[in-house]
C-alpha positions in Angstrom: -81.0 -75.5 -15.8 -78.9 -75.2 -12.6 -76.0 -72.4 -13.2 -72.8 -72.3 -10.6 -71.2 -69.2 -10.7 -67.2 -68.2 -9.5 -69.0 -66.3 -6.7 -71.1 -68.5 -5.3 -68.5 -71.5 -5.3 -66.1 -68.8 -3.4 -69.5 -67.8 -0.7 -69.8 -71.8 -0.2 -66.3 -72.5 0.4 -66.2 -69.8 3.1 -68.9 -71.5 4.6 -67.4 -74.7 4.9 -64.7 -73.1 6.7 -66.3 -71.3 8.6 -68.5 -74.8 9.9 -65.0 -76.5 10.3 -63.7 -73.5 12.7 -66.6 -73.6 14.5 -66.6 -77.2 15.2 -63.3 -78.1 15.3 -61.9 -78.3 19.2 -60.4 -75.2 21.0 -56.7 -74.9 21.6 -55.4 -75.8 24.9 -55.1 -72.6 27.2 -50.7 -72.1 27.7 -49.9 -72.6 31.1 -47.4 -70.6 33.0 -43.9 -72.1 33.0 -43.0 -72.2 36.9 -39.9 -70.3 37.9 -36.9 -72.6 39.5 -36.5 -71.4 43.0 -32.9 -72.0 44.3 -32.5 -74.0 47.5 -32.1 -72.3 50.5 -28.5 -73.5 51.6 -28.7 -75.6 54.8 -27.4 -74.3 58.2 -23.7 -74.8 58.9 -22.7 -75.2 62.8 -19.1 -76.3 63.3 -18.2 -78.4 67.1 -14.9 -78.2 68.0 -14.1 -80.1 71.2 -11.0 -82.2 72.2 -10.2 -85.3 71.3 -10.8 -88.4 73.3 -8.0 -88.5 75.5 -9.8 -89.6 78.5 -13.0 -91.1 79.4 -14.7 -88.2 79.9 -14.1 -86.7 76.7 -14.6 -89.8 74.7 -18.4 -89.5 76.4 -18.2 -85.9 74.5 -17.3 -87.0 71.3 -20.1 -89.7 71.5 -22.8 -87.3 72.5 -21.7 -84.8 69.8 -22.2 -87.8 67.2 -25.4 -88.8 68.7 -26.9 -85.3 68.6 -25.7 -84.6 65.2 -28.0 -87.4 63.5 -31.4 -85.6 65.8 -30.7 -82.8 63.2 -30.3 -83.7 59.3 -31.5 -80.4 57.8 -28.1 -78.9 59.6 -24.8 -79.3 58.0 -22.7 -80.4 61.5 -18.5 -80.5 61.0 -17.6 -82.1 64.5 -13.5 -81.6 64.9 -11.5 -83.0 67.4 -8.1 -82.0 68.6 -5.6 -83.2 71.0 -3.8 -79.5 71.5 -5.2 -75.9 71.5 -2.7 -75.4 68.5 -5.0 -77.8 66.7 -8.3 -76.7 67.7 -6.9 -73.0 66.8 -6.9 -74.3 63.5 -9.7 -76.5 63.6 -11.7 -73.3 64.6 -9.8 -71.4 61.4 -11.1 -73.7 59.2 -14.5 -73.9 60.3 -14.9 -70.3 60.0 -13.6 -70.5 56.0 -16.0 -72.6 55.6 -18.8 -69.8 56.6 -20.4 -71.7 59.2 -23.2 -69.8 61.0 -22.7 -71.4 64.3 -20.0 -72.8 66.6 -20.3 -75.0 69.4 -16.8 -74.9 71.6 -15.6 -76.9 74.6 -11.9 -75.8 75.0 -8.9 -78.0 75.3 -7.8 -74.8 77.0 -9.3 -72.0 77.9 -6.3 -69.1 77.2 -5.4 -70.3 74.0 -8.9 -70.3 72.5 -10.2 -67.5 73.8 -8.7 -65.1 70.9 -9.9 -67.3 68.2 -12.9 -67.5 69.3 -13.5 -63.8 70.1 -12.4 -63.3 66.5 -15.3 -65.8 65.6 -17.8 -64.2 67.6 -16.7 -60.4 65.8 -17.6 -62.4 62.5 -21.4 -62.6 63.9 -20.6 -66.3 63.9 -23.1 -67.5 67.2 -20.7 -68.8 70.0 -22.0 -71.6 72.4 -19.3 -72.1 74.7 -19.5 -75.7 77.2 -17.6 -76.4 80.0 -14.1 -75.1 79.8 -14.8 -71.5 79.6 -13.4 -68.6 78.2 -11.2 -65.8 79.3 -13.6 -62.9 78.3 -17.5 -62.9 77.5 -17.3 -63.6 73.9 -19.8 -66.2 74.2 -23.4 -66.3 73.2 -24.5 -69.0 75.4 -22.0 -70.7 78.0 -23.2 -74.2 79.4 -21.3 -74.9 82.1 -21.3 -77.9 85.1 -21.2 -76.1 88.8 -17.7 -76.5 89.3 -17.8 -74.8 92.4 -20.4 -77.0 93.6 -18.0 -79.9 92.3 -15.1 -79.0 94.2 -17.3 -78.0 97.6 -19.5 -81.3 97.6 -16.5 -83.6 97.2 -14.3 -81.7 99.7 -17.3 -81.8 102.4 -18.0 -85.6 101.9 -14.0 -86.4 102.3 -13.9 -84.2 105.6 -17.2 -86.1 106.9 -15.3 -89.3 106.2 -12.1 -88.3 107.5 -14.0 -87.6 111.0 -17.2 -84.6 110.5 -16.6 -80.8 110.9 -14.2 -79.7 113.3 -13.0 -82.8 113.9 -11.4 -84.4 110.4 -8.1 -85.4 109.9 -5.7 -87.0 107.0 -3.1 -86.4 104.6 -4.3 -85.7 101.2 -3.2 -85.5 97.9 -4.9 -83.7 95.3 -4.5 -84.0 91.7 -5.6 -81.2 89.4 -6.8 -80.9 85.8 -5.7 -79.2 82.9 -5.1 -74.8 83.2 -8.9 -73.9 82.6 -11.7 -72.4 84.3 -13.1 -75.9 85.0 -10.2 -76.7 87.2 -10.1 -73.4 89.2 -13.1 -73.7 90.2 -12.9 -77.2 91.0 -9.9 -77.0 93.1 -10.6 -73.7 94.8 -13.5 -74.4 96.3 -12.3 -78.0 97.6 -9.3 -76.0 99.5 -12.0 -73.4 100.9 -13.2 -76.3 102.8 -10.3 -78.6 103.7 -8.4 -75.0 104.6 -11.2 -74.4 107.8 -9.9 -78.1 109.1 -6.8 -77.9 111.2 -6.6 -81.5 111.0 -6.3 -81.7 107.3 -2.9 -81.8 105.5 -2.6 -81.3 102.1 0.8 -83.3 101.8 1.4 -83.2 97.8 -0.6 -81.4 94.6 -0.1 -81.6 91.3 -1.6 -81.1 87.6 -2.2 -84.8 86.3 -4.4 -83.3 83.2 -7.3 -85.5 83.7 -5.2 -88.4 82.1 -4.8 -91.4 83.8 -1.3 -92.2 82.7 -0.3 -88.6 83.9 -1.8 -89.4 87.1 -0.4 -92.6 87.5 3.2 -90.9 86.9 2.0 -87.8 88.7 1.0 -89.8 91.9 3.9 -92.4 92.1 6.1 -89.2 92.5 3.9 -87.7 95.5 3.7 -90.9 97.0 7.6 -91.1 96.8 8.0 -88.0 98.7 4.6 -88.6 100.8 3.8 -92.1 101.4 1.5 -91.4 104.7 -1.3 -90.5 103.0 -4.8 -90.8 104.1 -7.3 -90.1 100.9 -7.0 -88.5 97.2 -9.0 -86.0 96.3 -8.4 -86.9 92.7 -11.3 -84.4 90.8 -11.4 -86.6 88.2 -12.9 -90.6 87.4 -9.6 -91.4 84.8 -7.3 -89.7 87.3 -8.7 -91.7 89.9 -7.7 -94.9 87.8 -4.2 -93.9 87.6 -3.9 -92.9 91.5 -5.1 -96.4 92.2 -2.6 -97.9 89.9 0.0 -95.8 91.4 -0.9 -97.0 95.0 -0.9 -101.2 93.6 2.3 -100.9 92.5 3.8 -99.1 95.5 2.3 -101.8 97.8 0.3 -98.9 99.7 -2.9 -100.1 101.1 -5.7 -98.5 102.8 -5.8 -95.2 101.0 -9.0 -94.2 99.8 -10.2 -92.2 96.4 -12.6 -89.3 95.4 -12.8 -88.8 92.0 -15.8 -87.2 90.1 -17.9 -87.1 86.9 -19.4 -90.4 87.0 -17.5 -92.9 85.1 -19.9 -96.0 85.1 -16.9 -98.5 86.1 -16.5 -96.1 89.2 -20.2 -95.6 89.7 -20.8 -99.5 90.4 -17.5 -100.0 92.5 -19.5 -96.9 94.8 -22.7 -98.7 94.5 -21.0 -102.0 95.6 -19.3 -100.8 98.6 -16.1 -100.9 97.1 -13.7 -99.0 100.3 -11.2 -97.2 97.6 -14.3 -95.9 96.0 -16.8 -94.7 98.5 -18.5 -92.2 96.8 -18.2 -89.8 93.9 -19.5 -86.2 91.8 -21.5 -86.2 89.0 -20.7 -84.4 85.6 -22.2 -85.4 82.6 -20.6 -85.6 78.9 -24.1 -85.0 77.4 -23.6 -81.2 78.3 -22.4 -81.0 74.4 -25.4 -82.3 73.2 -27.3 -79.1 75.0 -25.0 -77.1 73.3 -25.5 -78.1 70.0 -29.1 -78.3 70.4 -29.1 -74.8 71.7 -27.3 -73.7 68.6 -29.5 -75.6 66.1 -32.6 -73.6 68.2 -31.5 -70.5 67.4 -29.9 -70.7 64.0 -32.4 -73.2 62.2 -35.4 -70.9 60.6 -33.4 -67.5 60.9 -34.3 -64.8 63.5 -31.2 -65.5 65.6 -31.2 -62.4 67.3 -35.0 -62.5 68.0 -34.4 -66.0 69.7 -31.6 -65.0 71.4 -33.3 -62.4 73.6 -34.9 -65.7 75.5 -32.3 -67.9 75.1 -29.7 -68.2 78.8 -26.9 -66.4 78.2 -25.8 -68.3 81.3 -26.6 -72.2 81.8 -25.4 -73.9 84.9 -26.1 -77.6 85.2 -26.4 -79.1 88.9 -23.9 -81.4 90.2 -24.8 -84.6 92.6 -23.0 -86.5 95.0 -22.9 -90.1 94.6 -23.1 -92.4 97.6 -23.8 -96.1 97.7 -27.2 -95.1 98.9 -28.1 -93.3 95.6 -25.8 -94.9 93.2 -28.0 -97.3 91.1 -29.6 -94.1 90.0 -26.7 -92.9 88.1 -25.5 -96.0 86.4 -26.1 -96.4 83.0 -24.8 -100.2 82.0 -25.0 -98.8 78.5 -23.3 -95.8 78.3 -19.9 -95.4 77.2 -18.3 -93.6 80.1 
Protein backbone atom coordinates (compact mmCIF):
# COMPACT_ATOMS: atom_id res chain seq x y z
CA UNK A 1 0.00 0.00 0.00
CA UNK A 2 1.27 3.45 -0.99
CA UNK A 3 1.22 5.90 1.87
CA UNK A 4 1.15 9.61 1.22
CA UNK A 5 2.10 11.80 4.08
CA UNK A 6 1.39 15.49 4.63
CA UNK A 7 5.08 16.17 4.35
CA UNK A 8 5.31 14.54 0.96
CA UNK A 9 2.26 16.42 -0.23
CA UNK A 10 3.92 19.69 0.83
CA UNK A 11 7.12 18.80 -0.98
CA UNK A 12 5.20 17.98 -4.17
CA UNK A 13 3.34 21.31 -4.00
CA UNK A 14 6.59 23.25 -3.61
CA UNK A 15 8.13 21.38 -6.54
CA UNK A 16 5.09 22.06 -8.73
CA UNK A 17 5.21 25.73 -7.85
CA UNK A 18 8.91 25.93 -8.67
CA UNK A 19 8.30 24.17 -11.97
CA UNK A 20 5.53 26.58 -12.96
CA UNK A 21 7.71 29.51 -12.00
CA UNK A 22 10.54 28.21 -14.14
CA UNK A 23 8.27 27.88 -17.18
CA UNK A 24 6.46 31.24 -16.67
CA UNK A 25 7.39 34.12 -19.02
CA UNK A 26 9.71 36.72 -17.53
CA UNK A 27 8.23 40.13 -16.64
CA UNK A 28 9.15 42.94 -19.09
CA UNK A 29 11.97 45.20 -18.05
CA UNK A 30 10.89 48.66 -16.85
CA UNK A 31 11.73 51.37 -19.40
CA UNK A 32 12.97 54.80 -18.26
CA UNK A 33 10.32 57.51 -18.48
CA UNK A 34 11.57 60.30 -20.80
CA UNK A 35 11.93 63.68 -19.11
CA UNK A 36 10.21 66.37 -21.23
CA UNK A 37 12.64 68.99 -22.57
CA UNK A 38 11.14 72.48 -22.55
CA UNK A 39 10.74 73.93 -26.05
CA UNK A 40 13.36 76.52 -26.93
CA UNK A 41 11.90 79.98 -27.18
CA UNK A 42 12.06 81.35 -30.74
CA UNK A 43 14.32 84.24 -31.58
CA UNK A 44 12.31 87.49 -31.62
CA UNK A 45 13.27 90.25 -34.05
CA UNK A 46 11.41 93.52 -34.43
CA UNK A 47 11.49 95.49 -37.68
CA UNK A 48 10.68 99.19 -37.28
CA UNK A 49 10.24 101.06 -40.56
CA UNK A 50 8.44 104.10 -41.99
CA UNK A 51 4.91 103.61 -43.29
CA UNK A 52 4.47 103.30 -47.05
CA UNK A 53 3.95 107.02 -47.57
CA UNK A 54 5.70 107.01 -50.95
CA UNK A 55 6.98 104.53 -53.50
CA UNK A 56 10.39 103.81 -51.98
CA UNK A 57 9.06 103.12 -48.48
CA UNK A 58 6.29 100.99 -50.02
CA UNK A 59 9.13 98.96 -51.50
CA UNK A 60 10.76 98.74 -48.06
CA UNK A 61 7.56 97.37 -46.49
CA UNK A 62 7.15 94.83 -49.31
CA UNK A 63 10.74 93.57 -49.06
CA UNK A 64 10.49 93.29 -45.25
CA UNK A 65 7.44 91.05 -45.51
CA UNK A 66 9.04 88.94 -48.23
CA UNK A 67 12.20 88.42 -46.17
CA UNK A 68 10.24 87.41 -43.06
CA UNK A 69 8.68 84.53 -45.02
CA UNK A 70 12.14 83.03 -45.52
CA UNK A 71 12.68 82.62 -41.77
CA UNK A 72 9.66 80.88 -40.17
CA UNK A 73 11.93 79.92 -37.26
CA UNK A 74 12.13 83.60 -36.26
CA UNK A 75 9.27 85.42 -34.56
CA UNK A 76 9.14 88.63 -36.61
CA UNK A 77 7.19 91.75 -35.71
CA UNK A 78 7.04 94.36 -38.48
CA UNK A 79 5.87 97.79 -37.29
CA UNK A 80 5.33 100.76 -39.61
CA UNK A 81 5.18 104.37 -38.46
CA UNK A 82 4.03 107.59 -40.08
CA UNK A 83 5.87 109.85 -37.60
CA UNK A 84 8.93 109.72 -35.32
CA UNK A 85 6.60 109.77 -32.31
CA UNK A 86 4.80 106.64 -33.55
CA UNK A 87 8.11 104.94 -34.30
CA UNK A 88 9.42 105.63 -30.81
CA UNK A 89 6.22 104.11 -29.39
CA UNK A 90 6.63 101.08 -31.68
CA UNK A 91 10.21 100.49 -30.53
CA UNK A 92 9.18 100.79 -26.88
CA UNK A 93 6.47 98.16 -27.49
CA UNK A 94 8.98 95.87 -29.19
CA UNK A 95 11.36 96.19 -26.25
CA UNK A 96 8.48 95.30 -23.91
CA UNK A 97 8.04 92.09 -25.96
CA UNK A 98 11.67 91.32 -25.10
CA UNK A 99 12.90 91.14 -28.67
CA UNK A 100 16.42 89.84 -29.20
CA UNK A 101 17.09 92.21 -32.10
CA UNK A 102 15.80 95.34 -33.81
CA UNK A 103 16.15 96.27 -37.47
CA UNK A 104 15.47 100.00 -37.68
CA UNK A 105 15.01 102.27 -40.68
CA UNK A 106 14.40 105.63 -39.01
CA UNK A 107 11.61 107.99 -39.99
CA UNK A 108 14.07 110.74 -39.02
CA UNK A 109 17.58 110.37 -37.68
CA UNK A 110 17.63 112.74 -34.69
CA UNK A 111 14.48 111.75 -32.76
CA UNK A 112 15.04 108.00 -33.20
CA UNK A 113 18.66 107.99 -32.00
CA UNK A 114 17.89 108.11 -28.21
CA UNK A 115 15.44 105.19 -28.25
CA UNK A 116 17.85 103.15 -30.38
CA UNK A 117 20.59 103.88 -27.85
CA UNK A 118 18.32 102.73 -25.01
CA UNK A 119 17.65 99.46 -26.82
CA UNK A 120 21.36 98.99 -27.47
CA UNK A 121 22.13 99.54 -23.77
CA UNK A 122 19.65 96.78 -22.92
CA UNK A 123 21.70 94.32 -24.95
CA UNK A 124 19.36 94.18 -27.94
CA UNK A 125 21.08 93.68 -31.30
CA UNK A 126 20.60 96.84 -33.39
CA UNK A 127 20.81 96.78 -37.18
CA UNK A 128 20.37 100.27 -38.60
CA UNK A 129 19.32 100.55 -42.25
CA UNK A 130 19.53 103.56 -44.58
CA UNK A 131 18.88 106.61 -42.38
CA UNK A 132 21.72 106.63 -39.90
CA UNK A 133 21.58 107.47 -36.20
CA UNK A 134 23.40 110.53 -34.92
CA UNK A 135 25.45 108.41 -32.49
CA UNK A 136 27.23 105.07 -33.10
CA UNK A 137 24.66 102.93 -31.26
CA UNK A 138 24.07 100.31 -33.98
CA UNK A 139 25.90 96.97 -34.04
CA UNK A 140 25.57 96.94 -37.85
CA UNK A 141 24.82 99.88 -40.15
CA UNK A 142 23.71 99.27 -43.75
CA UNK A 143 23.22 102.18 -46.14
CA UNK A 144 23.32 103.17 -49.75
CA UNK A 145 26.22 105.38 -50.78
CA UNK A 146 24.37 108.69 -50.56
CA UNK A 147 27.46 110.80 -51.11
CA UNK A 148 27.99 108.95 -54.38
CA UNK A 149 24.27 109.42 -55.11
CA UNK A 150 24.63 113.18 -54.82
CA UNK A 151 27.95 113.36 -56.65
CA UNK A 152 27.00 111.08 -59.58
CA UNK A 153 23.62 112.73 -60.08
CA UNK A 154 25.12 116.24 -60.04
CA UNK A 155 27.93 115.24 -62.41
CA UNK A 156 25.33 113.82 -64.81
CA UNK A 157 23.45 117.13 -64.74
CA UNK A 158 26.64 119.11 -65.31
CA UNK A 159 27.47 117.00 -68.35
CA UNK A 160 23.99 117.41 -69.77
CA UNK A 161 24.10 121.17 -69.19
CA UNK A 162 27.24 121.62 -71.26
CA UNK A 163 30.05 119.74 -69.59
CA UNK A 164 32.58 120.47 -66.87
CA UNK A 165 33.61 124.13 -66.86
CA UNK A 166 31.04 124.99 -69.53
CA UNK A 167 27.75 124.00 -67.90
CA UNK A 168 25.01 126.61 -67.74
CA UNK A 169 21.50 126.52 -66.30
CA UNK A 170 19.09 127.52 -63.54
CA UNK A 171 18.30 124.67 -61.17
CA UNK A 172 15.68 123.92 -58.56
CA UNK A 173 16.75 121.61 -55.72
CA UNK A 174 14.27 119.45 -53.82
CA UNK A 175 15.41 118.00 -50.50
CA UNK A 176 14.05 115.04 -48.54
CA UNK A 177 13.30 114.39 -44.87
CA UNK A 178 15.89 115.76 -42.42
CA UNK A 179 18.26 112.83 -41.90
CA UNK A 180 21.74 111.62 -42.78
CA UNK A 181 20.56 110.37 -46.19
CA UNK A 182 19.35 113.79 -47.26
CA UNK A 183 22.35 115.60 -45.81
CA UNK A 184 24.84 113.38 -47.64
CA UNK A 185 23.00 113.60 -50.96
CA UNK A 186 22.51 117.37 -50.92
CA UNK A 187 25.99 118.26 -49.66
CA UNK A 188 27.68 116.04 -52.25
CA UNK A 189 25.59 117.49 -55.08
CA UNK A 190 26.25 121.05 -53.99
CA UNK A 191 30.00 120.38 -53.93
CA UNK A 192 29.75 119.59 -57.64
CA UNK A 193 27.39 122.42 -58.58
CA UNK A 194 29.41 125.13 -56.83
CA UNK A 195 32.43 124.40 -59.02
CA UNK A 196 30.38 125.43 -62.07
CA UNK A 197 30.01 129.23 -62.33
CA UNK A 198 27.36 128.86 -65.03
CA UNK A 199 25.01 126.86 -62.82
CA UNK A 200 22.72 128.81 -60.50
CA UNK A 201 20.52 127.32 -57.78
CA UNK A 202 17.46 129.58 -58.09
CA UNK A 203 15.27 127.69 -55.62
CA UNK A 204 15.74 125.09 -52.90
CA UNK A 205 13.27 123.55 -50.42
CA UNK A 206 12.40 120.34 -48.59
CA UNK A 207 9.63 118.18 -50.09
CA UNK A 208 10.16 115.20 -47.75
CA UNK A 209 10.38 112.57 -50.52
CA UNK A 210 6.64 112.96 -50.97
CA UNK A 211 4.92 113.44 -54.32
CA UNK A 212 2.15 115.77 -53.11
CA UNK A 213 4.56 117.84 -51.05
CA UNK A 214 6.89 118.10 -54.06
CA UNK A 215 4.00 119.32 -56.22
CA UNK A 216 3.23 122.09 -53.74
CA UNK A 217 6.87 123.06 -53.12
CA UNK A 218 7.75 123.09 -56.84
CA UNK A 219 4.72 125.24 -57.67
CA UNK A 220 5.88 127.78 -55.07
CA UNK A 221 9.46 127.74 -56.33
CA UNK A 222 8.34 128.12 -59.95
CA UNK A 223 6.15 131.08 -59.05
CA UNK A 224 9.24 132.89 -57.77
CA UNK A 225 11.61 131.56 -60.45
CA UNK A 226 9.77 130.50 -63.62
CA UNK A 227 12.91 130.43 -65.79
CA UNK A 228 14.24 127.03 -64.83
CA UNK A 229 16.43 124.72 -66.90
CA UNK A 230 16.26 121.54 -64.83
CA UNK A 231 15.25 120.15 -61.42
CA UNK A 232 17.50 118.08 -59.15
CA UNK A 233 14.76 116.14 -57.34
CA UNK A 234 16.92 113.54 -55.52
CA UNK A 235 13.99 111.08 -55.39
CA UNK A 236 11.54 109.65 -57.94
CA UNK A 237 8.37 110.43 -55.99
CA UNK A 238 9.45 114.05 -55.72
CA UNK A 239 10.36 114.00 -59.41
CA UNK A 240 6.79 113.01 -60.32
CA UNK A 241 5.42 115.79 -58.12
CA UNK A 242 7.73 118.28 -59.81
CA UNK A 243 6.62 117.03 -63.23
CA UNK A 244 2.98 117.63 -62.28
CA UNK A 245 3.80 121.16 -61.12
CA UNK A 246 5.47 121.94 -64.46
CA UNK A 247 2.45 120.59 -66.34
CA UNK A 248 -0.03 122.56 -64.27
CA UNK A 249 1.92 125.78 -64.85
CA UNK A 250 2.30 125.03 -68.55
CA UNK A 251 6.10 125.17 -68.38
CA UNK A 252 7.85 123.14 -71.07
CA UNK A 253 11.44 122.21 -71.85
CA UNK A 254 12.47 121.55 -68.23
CA UNK A 255 13.94 118.13 -67.42
CA UNK A 256 14.20 116.34 -64.08
CA UNK A 257 16.67 114.03 -62.39
CA UNK A 258 15.11 112.00 -59.60
CA UNK A 259 16.59 108.91 -58.02
CA UNK A 260 16.07 105.49 -56.41
CA UNK A 261 15.17 103.49 -59.51
CA UNK A 262 11.36 103.52 -59.54
CA UNK A 263 10.37 101.15 -62.34
CA UNK A 264 8.05 103.70 -64.01
CA UNK A 265 10.86 106.26 -64.18
CA UNK A 266 13.43 103.69 -65.32
CA UNK A 267 11.10 102.70 -68.17
CA UNK A 268 10.87 106.33 -69.25
CA UNK A 269 14.65 106.61 -69.19
CA UNK A 270 14.82 103.43 -71.27
CA UNK A 271 12.34 104.95 -73.74
CA UNK A 272 14.43 108.15 -73.96
CA UNK A 273 11.75 110.40 -72.48
CA UNK A 274 13.28 113.92 -72.56
CA UNK A 275 11.70 114.69 -69.17
CA UNK A 276 13.76 111.95 -67.49
CA UNK A 277 17.15 111.52 -69.19
CA UNK A 278 18.66 109.55 -66.31
CA UNK A 279 18.26 108.14 -62.80
CA UNK A 280 20.24 106.78 -59.84
CA UNK A 281 19.76 103.39 -58.19
CA UNK A 282 18.92 103.07 -54.48
CA UNK A 283 17.32 99.67 -53.72
CA UNK A 284 14.62 99.41 -51.01
CA UNK A 285 15.62 95.74 -50.70
CA UNK A 286 18.38 96.87 -48.34
CA UNK A 287 15.88 96.37 -45.48
CA UNK A 288 15.92 92.64 -46.30
CA UNK A 289 19.73 92.71 -46.18
CA UNK A 290 19.49 94.08 -42.65
CA UNK A 291 16.97 91.44 -41.61
CA UNK A 292 19.13 88.65 -43.03
CA UNK A 293 22.13 89.89 -41.07
CA UNK A 294 20.10 90.13 -37.85
CA UNK A 295 18.83 86.56 -38.29
CA UNK A 296 22.34 85.29 -39.05
CA UNK A 297 23.73 86.81 -35.87
CA UNK A 298 20.90 85.73 -33.54
CA UNK A 299 19.66 82.32 -34.72
CA UNK A 300 21.61 79.50 -33.10
CA UNK A 301 23.18 81.63 -30.40
CA UNK A 302 26.80 82.79 -30.10
CA UNK A 303 25.82 86.38 -30.87
CA UNK A 304 29.05 87.97 -29.66
CA UNK A 305 31.24 85.51 -31.54
CA UNK A 306 29.30 86.07 -34.78
CA UNK A 307 29.47 89.84 -34.46
CA UNK A 308 33.26 89.58 -34.58
CA UNK A 309 32.96 88.49 -38.21
CA UNK A 310 30.19 90.84 -39.30
CA UNK A 311 30.90 94.19 -40.98
CA UNK A 312 29.95 97.06 -38.70
CA UNK A 313 29.31 99.29 -41.71
CA UNK A 314 28.08 98.02 -45.06
CA UNK A 315 27.69 100.54 -47.90
CA UNK A 316 25.74 99.61 -51.03
CA UNK A 317 26.99 101.24 -54.22
CA UNK A 318 24.69 103.28 -56.45
CA UNK A 319 24.70 103.32 -60.25
CA UNK A 320 23.85 105.93 -62.84
CA UNK A 321 20.96 104.79 -65.06
CA UNK A 322 20.99 106.02 -68.66
CA UNK A 323 19.06 104.99 -71.79
CA UNK A 324 22.00 102.76 -72.71
CA UNK A 325 21.84 100.59 -69.54
CA UNK A 326 18.29 101.18 -68.24
CA UNK A 327 17.07 97.76 -69.36
CA UNK A 328 19.37 96.20 -66.77
CA UNK A 329 17.56 98.09 -63.98
CA UNK A 330 13.98 97.68 -65.17
CA UNK A 331 11.95 95.05 -63.32
CA UNK A 332 8.35 95.00 -64.53
CA UNK A 333 7.10 92.83 -61.65
CA UNK A 334 8.67 94.97 -58.94
CA UNK A 335 6.39 96.82 -56.54
CA UNK A 336 8.61 99.89 -56.96
